[in-house]
C-alpha positions in Angstrom: 90.5 -32.9 30.4 90.8 -32.3 34.0 89.6 -35.5 35.9 88.3 -33.1 38.9 85.7 -31.6 36.4 84.3 -35.0 35.4 84.1 -35.9 39.0 82.0 -32.7 39.7 79.5 -33.4 37.1 79.0 -36.9 38.3 78.5 -35.8 41.8 76.1 -33.0 40.8 74.0 -35.5 38.8 73.8 -37.6 41.9 72.9 -34.7 44.1 70.1 -33.6 41.9 68.7 -37.1 41.7 68.9 -37.4 45.5 67.0 -34.0 45.9 64.6 -34.5 43.0 61.7 -34.4 45.3 62.4 -30.7 46.1 62.9 -30.0 42.5 59.4 -31.5 41.6 57.9 -29.7 44.6 59.3 -26.4 43.3 58.0 -26.9 39.9 54.4 -27.8 41.3 54.4 -24.7 43.5 55.4 -22.5 40.5 52.7 -24.1 38.2 50.1 -23.8 41.0 51.0 -20.0 41.3 50.6 -19.6 37.6 47.2 -21.3 37.6 46.0 -19.1 40.5 47.2 -16.1 38.7 45.2 -17.0 35.6 42.2 -17.7 37.6 42.4 -14.3 39.4 43.0 -12.4 36.1 40.0 -14.2 34.5 37.7 -13.5 37.4 38.7 -9.7 37.3 37.9 -9.6 33.6 34.7 -11.1 34.3 33.7 -8.9 37.0 34.6 -5.8 34.9 32.4 -7.1 32.0 29.4 -7.8 34.2 29.7 -4.1 35.5 29.0 -3.0 31.9 26.2 -5.6 31.2 22.7 -5.1 32.8 21.6 -7.6 35.1 18.6 -8.5 32.8 21.0 -9.2 29.9 23.3 -11.4 32.1 20.3 -13.4 33.1 19.5 -14.0 29.6 22.9 -15.5 28.7 23.2 -19.1 28.9 26.3 -21.0 27.2 26.9 -18.0 24.9 23.3 -17.5 23.5 20.2 -15.6 24.5 17.4 -17.7 25.7 14.2 -15.9 24.7 12.1 -18.2 27.1 13.9 -16.5 30.0 13.4 -13.0 28.7 11.6 -10.7 31.3 8.4 -9.6 30.0 6.8 -6.4 31.3 3.8 -6.2 29.0 2.3 -9.5 27.7 -0.4 -8.0 25.6 -3.2 -5.2 25.4 -6.9 -5.8 25.8 -9.2 -3.0 24.6 -12.7 -3.1 26.0 -15.4 -0.9 24.4 -19.0 0.1 25.2 -20.6 1.8 22.2 -24.0 2.9 21.2 -23.6 4.5 17.8 -20.4 2.6 16.9 -17.9 5.5 17.6 -16.2 3.7 20.5 -16.2 0.4 18.4 -14.4 2.3 15.7 -12.0 3.9 18.1 -11.2 0.6 19.6 -10.3 -0.9 16.1 -7.9 2.0 15.3 -6.3 1.6 18.7 -5.8 -2.1 18.1 -4.0 -1.3 14.8 -1.6 1.1 16.6 -1.0 -1.5 19.3 -0.3 -4.1 16.7 2.4 -2.1 15.2 4.5 -2.6 18.7 4.3 -6.3 17.9 2.2 -6.9 21.0 -0.8 -9.3 21.2 -4.0 -7.2 21.2 -7.7 -8.3 21.7 -10.8 -6.0 21.1 -13.6 -7.0 23.5 -17.3 -5.8 23.4 -18.2 -5.3 27.1 -21.6 -6.8 26.2 -20.0 -10.1 25.7 -17.7 -9.9 28.7 -18.2 -11.3 32.1 -16.2 -9.3 34.7 -17.2 -11.7 37.6 -15.3 -14.5 35.8 -12.5 -12.9 33.8 -11.6 -9.4 35.3 -9.7 -10.7 38.2 -7.5 -12.7 35.7 -6.0 -9.4 34.6 -4.3 -9.1 38.0 -1.5 -11.6 37.1 -1.7 -11.5 33.3 0.8 -8.6 32.7 -1.7 -7.2 30.2 -2.6 -3.4 29.9 -6.5 -2.9 29.6 -7.8 0.1 27.7 -11.5 1.1 28.3 -13.2 3.0 25.6 -16.6 3.9 27.1 -19.5 6.3 25.8 -21.9 8.2 28.0 -25.5 7.7 26.7 -28.8 9.4 27.8 -28.8 10.9 31.3 -25.4 10.0 32.0 -26.1 6.3 31.8 -23.9 3.7 30.1 -24.5 2.4 26.7 -26.5 -0.8 26.5 -23.5 -2.9 25.7 -21.8 -1.5 28.8 -24.7 -1.4 31.3 -23.9 -4.8 33.0 -20.2 -4.2 33.2 -20.6 -0.8 34.8 -23.3 -2.1 37.2 -21.0 -4.9 38.2 -17.9 -2.5 38.6 -20.0 -0.2 40.8 -21.3 -2.8 43.1 -17.9 -4.3 43.5 -16.3 -1.0 44.2 -18.7 -0.3 47.0 -18.9 -3.9 48.3 -16.5 -4.3 51.4 -16.2 -8.1 50.6 -14.2 -7.4 47.5 -11.7 -5.2 49.3 -9.5 -2.3 48.1 -6.9 -4.5 46.6 -9.2 -6.7 44.7 -7.9 -5.5 41.3 -4.3 -4.8 42.5 -1.9 -5.6 39.6 -4.4 -4.6 37.0 -2.9 -1.8 34.8 -5.5 0.4 32.8 -6.3 3.4 30.9 -9.7 5.1 30.2 -11.1 7.1 27.3 -14.6 8.5 27.6 -16.8 9.6 24.8 -19.4 12.3 25.5 -20.7 15.6 24.7 -20.0 18.7 26.8 -23.3 20.2 25.7 -24.8 17.8 28.4 -23.0 19.7 31.1 -24.1 17.6 34.1 -23.5 14.3 32.4 -20.5 15.0 30.3 -18.2 11.8 30.2 -19.9 10.5 33.3 -19.4 6.9 32.3 -15.8 7.3 31.6 -15.2 9.1 35.0 -17.2 6.3 36.8 -15.3 3.4 35.2 -11.9 5.2 36.1 -13.0 5.8 39.6 -14.4 2.4 40.3 -11.3 0.5 38.9 -9.2 2.9 41.1 -11.2 2.0 44.2 -10.6 -1.7 43.6 -6.9 -1.3 43.6 -6.2 -1.2 39.8 -3.3 1.0 38.7 -4.0 3.9 36.3 -1.1 3.9 33.8 -2.1 7.2 32.3 -4.6 10.0 32.6 -8.3 9.5 31.5 -8.9 10.8 28.1 -12.1 12.7 27.3 -13.5 12.8 23.8 -15.9 15.6 23.2 -18.5 15.6 20.3 -19.2 19.3 21.0 -16.8 20.8 18.5 -16.8 24.2 20.2 -15.5 22.9 23.5 -13.5 19.9 22.3 -9.8 20.4 23.3 -8.6 19.5 19.8 -11.6 20.5 17.5 -13.5 17.0 17.3 -13.9 13.9 19.3 -11.8 12.0 16.6 -8.9 14.5 17.3 -9.3 14.0 21.0 -9.0 10.4 20.5 -6.1 10.8 18.2 -4.2 12.8 20.8 -5.2 10.4 23.6 -4.0 7.4 21.5 -0.6 8.9 20.8 0.0 9.4 24.6 -1.3 5.8 25.2 1.1 4.3 22.7 3.9 6.2 24.0 3.1 5.0 27.5 2.9 1.5 26.4 6.3 1.6 24.8 7.7 2.9 28.1 6.0 0.2 30.0 7.3 -2.5 27.6 10.9 -1.4 28.6 10.0 -1.9 32.1 9.7 1.8 33.0 7.5 3.0 35.8 6.5 6.6 36.2 9.2 9.2 35.5 11.2 10.5 38.3 9.7 13.2 40.1 13.2 14.6 41.2 12.5 13.7 44.9 14.2 10.3 45.2 15.9 9.6 48.5 19.7 9.5 48.6 19.9 10.2 44.9 18.6 6.7 44.0 15.7 6.7 41.5 13.6 3.5 41.9 11.9 4.3 38.6 15.1 3.4 36.6 16.3 0.4 38.6 14.4 -2.3 36.9 17.5 -3.7 35.3 20.1 -3.0 38.0 21.6 -5.2 40.7 20.2 -2.9 43.2 16.6 -4.1 42.5 15.7 -7.4 44.0 13.5 -9.7 41.7 9.9 -9.3 42.5 6.5 -10.5 41.2 4.7 -8.6 38.7 2.0 -7.7 41.0 4.6 -6.1 43.4 6.6 -4.4 40.6 5.7 -0.9 40.3 2.4 -1.2 42.0 3.5 -1.1 45.7 3.0 2.7 45.4 -0.7 3.0 44.5 -2.5 6.1 43.5 -3.2 7.5 47.0 -0.6 9.3 44.9 -3.6 10.0 42.6 -6.8 11.7 42.8 -9.5 9.0 42.4 -12.0 11.2 40.5 -9.7 13.3 38.5 -7.8 12.6 35.4 -4.3 13.5 36.6 -1.9 10.6 36.0 1.3 9.7 37.7 3.3 10.4 34.5 2.2 14.1 34.6 2.6 14.8 38.3 5.5 14.6 40.6 5.7 12.9 44.0 6.5 16.0 45.9 3.0 16.3 47.6 2.2 12.7 47.9 3.0 10.0 50.5 3.7 6.4 49.8 1.5 4.0 51.4 4.5 2.3 53.0 5.5 5.7 54.7 4.3 6.2 58.3 2.4 9.3 59.1 1.7 10.6 62.6 -1.9 11.0 63.2 -1.4 14.5 64.7 0.3 15.5 61.3 -2.5 14.2 59.3 -4.7 17.3 59.5 -1.8 19.5 58.5 -1.1 17.4 55.5 -4.6 17.4 54.4 -5.0 21.2 54.9 -1.9 21.7 52.8 -3.2 19.5 50.1 -6.7 21.2 50.1 -4.9 24.6 49.9 -2.8 23.7 47.1 -5.7 22.1 45.2 -7.7 25.4 45.6 -4.8 27.4 44.4 -4.4 25.2 41.3 -8.0 25.4 40.5 -7.9 29.1 40.9 -5.0 29.4 38.6 -6.4 27.1 36.1 -9.7 29.2 36.2 -7.8 32.4 35.6 -5.8 30.9 32.8 -9.0 29.6 31.3 -10.8 32.9 31.6 -7.7 34.7 30.0 -7.8 32.2 27.2 -11.4 32.6 26.6 -11.2 36.4 26.7 -8.4 36.4 24.2 -10.2 33.9 22.0 -13.4 36.0 22.1 -11.3 39.3 21.5 -9.5 37.6 18.5 -13.0 36.6 17.1 -11.7 32.9 16.8 -14.6 30.4 16.4 -14.6 26.9 15.3 -16.6 25.7 12.2 -19.7 23.8 13.1 -18.8 21.4 10.2 -15.8 19.3 11.0 -13.9 17.3 8.3 -15.5 14.0 9.8 -18.9 15.5 9.8 -18.6 17.0 6.3 -17.8 13.4 5.1 -20.7 11.9 6.9 -23.1 14.4 5.7 -21.9 14.3 2.2 -22.3 10.7 1.9 -26.0 11.3 2.9 -26.5 13.5 -0.1 -26.2 16.9 1.6 -24.9 19.8 -0.2 -22.9 21.6 2.4 -22.8 25.4 2.5 -20.1 27.5 4.4 -19.4 26.3 7.9 -22.9 25.6 9.2 -25.4 25.2 6.5 -26.7 22.7 4.1 -29.3 21.8 1.4 -30.7 18.5 0.2 -33.1 17.5 -2.5 -36.4 16.0 -0.9 -37.8 12.8 -2.6 -41.2 14.6 -3.0 -39.5 17.1 -5.3 -38.2 14.3 -7.5 -41.7 12.7 -7.2 -43.5 15.8 -8.5 -41.0 16.3 -11.2 -42.2 13.0 -12.7 -46.0 14.1 -12.5 -46.6 12.2 -9.4 -48.0 13.7 -6.1 -46.3 16.0 -3.8 -45.7 15.8 0.0 -48.4 16.3 2.6 -47.6 20.0 2.6 -48.9 20.1 -1.0 -52.2 18.4 0.1 -52.7 20.6 3.3 -51.3 24.0 2.2 -50.8 23.9 -1.7 -47.0 23.8 -1.8 -45.7 23.0 -5.2 -43.1 20.2 -4.0 -41.1 20.3 -7.2 -40.5 24.2 -6.4 -39.7 23.6 -2.9 -36.0 23.9 -1.5 -35.3 22.1 1.8 -32.5 23.7 3.7 -31.2 24.9 7.0 -28.9 27.8 8.1 -28.0 25.7 11.2 -27.1 22.0 11.2 -26.9 22.1 15.0 -29.7 21.1 17.2 -30.5 21.2 20.9 -32.2 17.8 21.0 -31.2 14.1 20.2 -34.6 12.8 19.2 -34.9 9.0 19.0 -36.6 9.3 15.6 -34.0 11.6 14.1 -34.0 10.8 10.4 -30.4 11.9 10.2 -29.3 9.4 12.9 -27.7 12.1 14.8 -24.8 12.9 12.5 -25.5 16.6 13.1 -23.9 18.5 15.9 -25.7 19.6 19.1 -25.5 22.6 21.2 -27.5 24.9 23.5 -26.2 28.2 22.0 -24.5 29.6 19.0 -20.8 29.5 19.5 -19.5 28.6 16.1 -18.2 30.7 13.2 -21.1 32.5 11.4 -21.6 32.9 7.7 -23.6 35.7 6.3 -27.1 35.2 5.4 -26.7 36.4 1.8 -24.0 33.9 1.1 -26.1 31.0 2.7 -29.2 31.8 0.5 -27.2 32.3 -2.7 -25.2 29.1 -2.3 -28.2 27.1 -1.2 -30.2 28.1 -4.4 -27.3 27.3 -6.6 -26.6 24.0 -4.9 -30.4 23.2 -5.2 -30.5 24.1 -8.9 -27.3 22.2 -9.6 -28.9 19.0 -8.2 -32.1 19.7 -10.1 -30.1 20.0 -13.4 -29.1 16.2 -13.1 -32.8 15.4 -13.8 -33.0 17.0 -17.2 -33.8 14.5 -19.6 -34.3 11.7 -17.0 -37.0 9.2 -18.1 -40.4 10.2 -16.5 -39.4 13.8 -15.6 -41.8 16.1 -17.2 -40.2 19.1 -19.1 -42.7 21.8 -17.8 -42.3 20.8 -14.2 -38.6 20.6 -14.6 -38.5 24.2 -15.9 -40.8 25.3 -13.1 -38.6 23.6 -10.6 -35.5 25.5 -11.6 -37.2 28.6 -9.9 -37.4 28.1 -6.1 -40.8 29.2 -4.8 -40.9 27.7 -1.4 -38.2 27.0 1.3 -38.8 24.5 4.0 -36.4 25.4 6.9 -36.6 21.9 8.3 -33.8 19.9 6.8 -32.1 19.1 10.0 -31.0 21.0 13.2 -32.5 24.0 14.7 -32.7 26.9 12.0 -33.8 29.4 14.8 -30.5 29.0 16.3 -28.9 30.9 13.7 -28.3 34.4 14.8 -29.2 36.0 11.5 -32.3 34.0 11.0 -34.6 37.2 10.6 -32.0 38.5 8.0 -32.3 35.2 6.2 -36.1 35.2 6.1 -36.0 38.7 4.8 -33.9 37.6 1.9 -36.2 34.8 1.2 -39.3 37.0 1.0 -37.4 39.6 -1.1 -37.1 36.7 -3.8 -40.8 36.0 -3.4 -39.8 32.6 -1.7 -42.4 31.4 1.0 -40.9 30.5 4.3 -41.9 27.3 6.4 -39.8 27.2 9.5 -39.8 24.3 12.1 -38.4 24.8 15.6 -38.1 22.1 18.4 -39.6 24.4 21.1 -36.4 25.0 23.1 -35.8 28.5 22.2 -38.8 30.7 23.4 -36.9 34.0 23.2 -36.0 33.4 19.6 -39.6 32.6 18.8 -40.7 35.9 20.2 -38.2 37.8 18.4 -38.8 36.0 15.1 -40.3 38.1 12.3 -43.3 36.9 10.2 -42.9 33.7 8.3 -45.4 32.1 6.0 -45.9 29.3 8.4 -44.3 28.6 11.9 -44.0 25.1 13.2 -43.3 23.9 16.6 -42.5 20.2 17.1 -44.7 18.8 20.0 -43.2 15.4 20.4 -44.7 14.6 23.7 -47.1 16.1 26.2 -45.5 15.4 29.5 -42.2 16.2 30.9 -41.3 12.5 31.3 -42.1 11.4 27.8 -40.5 14.5 26.2 -37.3 13.8 27.9 -37.5 10.1 26.8 -38.3 11.0 23.1 -36.5 14.3 22.4 -33.6 13.8 24.8 -33.1 17.6 25.1 -29.7 19.2 26.2 -31.2 21.9 28.4 -31.8 21.1 32.0 -35.0 23.4 32.1 -36.1 21.9 28.9 -39.8 21.6 30.1 -40.1 25.1 31.0 -38.6 26.1 27.7 -41.0 23.8 25.9 -44.0 25.4 27.6 -42.7 29.0 27.2 -42.2 28.2 23.4 -45.8 27.3 23.1 -46.9 30.5 24.9 -44.7 32.4 22.5 -46.4 30.8 19.6 -49.8 31.7 20.8 -48.7 35.5 20.4 -47.8 35.2 16.8 -50.4 36.5 14.4 -49.2 34.5 11.3 -50.0 30.9 10.6 -48.9 28.5 13.3 -48.7 24.8 13.5 -48.2 22.1 16.2 -46.4 19.0 14.6 -47.1 15.8 16.6 -45.1 12.8 15.8 -46.7 9.6 17.1 -44.3 6.9 18.3 -46.4 3.8 19.1 -46.2 2.7 22.9 -44.3 5.9 23.6 -46.6 8.9 23.3 -49.9 7.8 22.0 -51.7 7.5 25.2 -51.5 11.2 26.4 -54.6 12.7 24.9 -55.6 14.7 27.8 -52.2 16.1 28.2 -52.1 17.0 24.5 -55.4 18.8 24.8 -53.9 20.9 27.6 -51.0 22.0 25.4 -53.3 22.8 22.5 -55.0 25.3 24.8 -51.6 26.7 25.7 -50.4 27.6 22.3 -53.7 27.9 20.4 -52.2 26.8 17.1 -53.9 27.3 13.9 -53.4 23.9 12.7 -52.1 20.5 14.2 -50.2 17.9 12.1 -50.4 14.5 13.4 -47.9 12.1 11.7 -47.0 8.6 12.5 -43.1 8.3 13.1 -41.2 7.4 10.0 -38.7 4.4 10.5 -35.5 5.3 8.8 -33.6 2.1 9.4 -31.8 0.7 12.2 -29.6 3.0 14.3 -27.4 2.2 17.2 -28.2 5.7 18.5 -32.0 4.9 19.0 -34.0 1.9 20.1 -36.8 2.7 17.6 -38.0 -0.3 15.5 -41.0 -0.8 13.0 -43.0 -1.9 16.0 -43.1 1.8 17.0 -44.6 3.0 13.7 -48.4 3.3 14.0 -50.8 2.1 11.2 -52.7 4.8 9.5 -55.9 3.5 11.0 -54.3 4.1 14.5 -53.3 7.6 13.6 -56.9 8.4 12.4 -58.1 6.9 15.7 -55.8 9.0 17.9 -56.9 12.1 15.8 -60.6 11.5 16.4 -60.1 11.1 20.0 -58.0 14.1 20.3 -60.5 16.4 18.4 -63.3 15.2 20.7 -61.2 17.0 23.5 -60.6 20.2 21.6 -63.9 21.7 20.6 -62.5 24.5 18.5 -60.9 22.2 16.1 -62.0 19.7 13.4 -60.2 17.1 11.0 -59.6 18.9 7.7 -57.1 17.0 5.5 -55.5 13.7 5.1 -52.4 12.4 3.4 -52.6 8.8 3.6 -49.2 8.1 1.8 -47.4 10.1 4.6 -49.5 8.6 7.4 -50.5 12.2 8.2 -53.7 14.1 9.1 -54.5 17.7 9.5 -56.5 19.2 12.4 -57.4 22.8 11.8 -59.1 25.6 13.8 -62.6 26.2 12.9 -61.9 29.8 11.9 -60.5 28.4 8.6 -63.9 26.8 7.9 -66.0 29.2 6.0 -69.5 27.8 5.6 -69.0 24.2 4.9 -65.6 24.7 3.2 -62.1 24.4 4.4 -59.6 27.2 3.6 -56.4 25.6 4.8 -54.4 26.3 1.5 -52.1 29.5 1.3 -52.4 32.3 -1.1 -48.7 32.7 -1.6 -48.9 35.7 -3.9 -51.1 37.5 -1.3 -48.6 36.6 1.5 -45.7 38.3 -0.5 -47.8 41.3 -0.9 -48.5 41.5 2.9 -44.9 40.8 3.9 -43.7 43.6 1.7 -46.3 46.0 3.3 -45.0 44.9 6.8 -41.4 45.5 5.6 -42.3 49.0 4.1 -44.0 50.0 7.3 -41.0 49.0 9.5 -43.2 46.2 11.1 -45.9 48.6 12.3 -48.5 47.1 9.7 -49.2 43.5 10.8 -51.4 40.9 9.1 -53.1 37.7 10.4 -53.2 34.1 9.3 -56.8 34.6 7.7 -55.5 37.4 5.4 -53.8 35.0 3.1 -55.7 31.7 3.1 -57.0 30.0 0.1 -59.7 27.4 -0.5 -58.7 23.6 0.0 -59.5 21.4 -2.9 -61.9 18.6 -2.3 -59.4 15.7 -3.1 -57.3 16.9 -0.1 -60.0 16.8 2.5 -60.3 14.1 5.1 -62.7 11.3 4.0 -62.5 12.2 0.2 -62.2 9.0 -2.0 -58.9 10.2 -3.1 -57.5 9.9 0.3 -55.2 13.0 -0.1 -54.1 12.1 -3.7 -54.1 14.9 -6.2 -56.2 13.7 -9.3 -53.4 15.2 -11.4 -50.9 12.6 -9.9 -50.3 10.0 -12.5 -50.2 7.2 -10.0 -53.6 8.0 -8.9 -54.8 8.1 -12.4 -53.6 4.8 -13.2 -55.0 3.4 -9.9 -58.5 4.8 -10.7 -58.5 4.8 -14.5 -61.6 2.4 -14.6 -63.3 4.5 -12.0 -65.6 7.4 -12.4 -64.3 10.0 -9.8 -66.3 13.1 -11.2 -68.6 13.0 -8.2 -65.7 13.2 -5.7 
């Protein structure tokens, strides 16, 4: 081996050892570069990942897992407030609560009667809740009793400068009103007011106001239930959007291409409080009195509150907005007119009986006919089938109750009387705007339905066979079931069909259709309900839809005076409401000059949220007798004729029906059929009067008789008096 090579190896090792510091330094520098390179690479990877992950998600990442406690919540829950009178709004609130629960959101249903806005409403500013208000409009556009205090507080706060226009800033709300467009001037007034007052206090409307309409003719969706269902669907959809942090949809006018409505989760949006989030642009954007919501309109024509407007330009802006509003209203009016014309030309009219109404009336025992008629078996019919007494019409006029059919060709009415014995389940309206069934079909099915119900009593214990057989043939028709039969456009045709079948006609009208009364052909007996004698009490008791209800009422009485057939005033006494108006009643009697006046104590039909009537409003029979005696003293041409104590009813008759010392208030039904046939054969030229078909009244039916209106053939009366000698009565 070459010694020089060994020497080089040795010297190289010594040199490396001597310069080992530089070697170490080189290694350290290289390792440091490698570490820095790795750090840069990891940082770049992290940045690229962060660009694809929303800020909201990054904020939730903590050590590899999501912290639910730090998740941003946009909607913490929903509170549903309702103000109800009949229970409709309460039912809607329950349905809405079930729909909200399906979104896994906490929901509370609150009766406004039990809610103190002074203490709790301001809490909603920071609660992140969404509030839904379901409020009904009651008589004269007033809120329901349960919502009265809340509405009063809200109105006072909205108009009190001490609260300020930002008092409820941060509150998110939606309103659904319940009303009836038949009351034109008061339709959904409470819903509109609640919406307006909340807006005035700075609350944020999250969607347009919904308007439920009980008037099936004008309801946008065919019924108030369908109106609510449509609004509920929009509310749930809007709620889902709010839960995602969405604000109102972009109107396409965002500056520099940046849409603030979609920046909740981006880095471009700085964290802000819930009260600021989405609420800095208030509804100056919105029309405070209208139902236009931010989700349904763009931002093109509206200014943000933060924008600066030159005072000199303010007039131009307002003029432009007014002009656009007028053009929009004109366009909507033309569209509505076109739709209305097309609808009328096509003959498309809605049925009066909606599915919900059909269900409610069927449960009450109605046999519904076609799209607007009904028949129902009267309890007095059942009573007479068993050999018991009949109704007061049997006592006063000789009607055979077991052969009487109670029906109506129109379930609709123009009043919502406080003592309505159907609890306002029937529709209301001021004119006929529904589909119309033919009179022949209505009468045919009415008789068939009546007979089918009668058949159920064959063989029932207590039912007399001979009366059952008689009852299968209808002899009388009481057009007084419910609603306003005179509204039916073919009422005269219907009456003619009745008379052709030798069926007598007793028709009741609520004195709101004077023209129809004048055009009405002869009936066996025509009734007009006189529920009050002054404008104020009539409005309070009957709650009519017509604005000119009092003039219509007076005109109806005048129209009654021109009738030649038997006419009747029907007075329903409501204790503490209309029993102290004797002088006014006397004036009304002189106006219509009726043949008879029936005075009856109001019948309490159970508790109804639609009426404040209680048993305290039902007069005793002695009180009715006293009222009648005092009234007769003021109308010298009349006397008390008959009494039916069981019905708490008395009959006042004109003295022309008293021949000698005997009353002739009963009706000769066979004679009436002869007279009406002669009238039809003569084309209406041969008329007849009420005295032409009167019959003698039996002694037991007279006022003051020992039987007190009981027919001696009544099995109940016979049992009651089996130990008494009544031969001298």
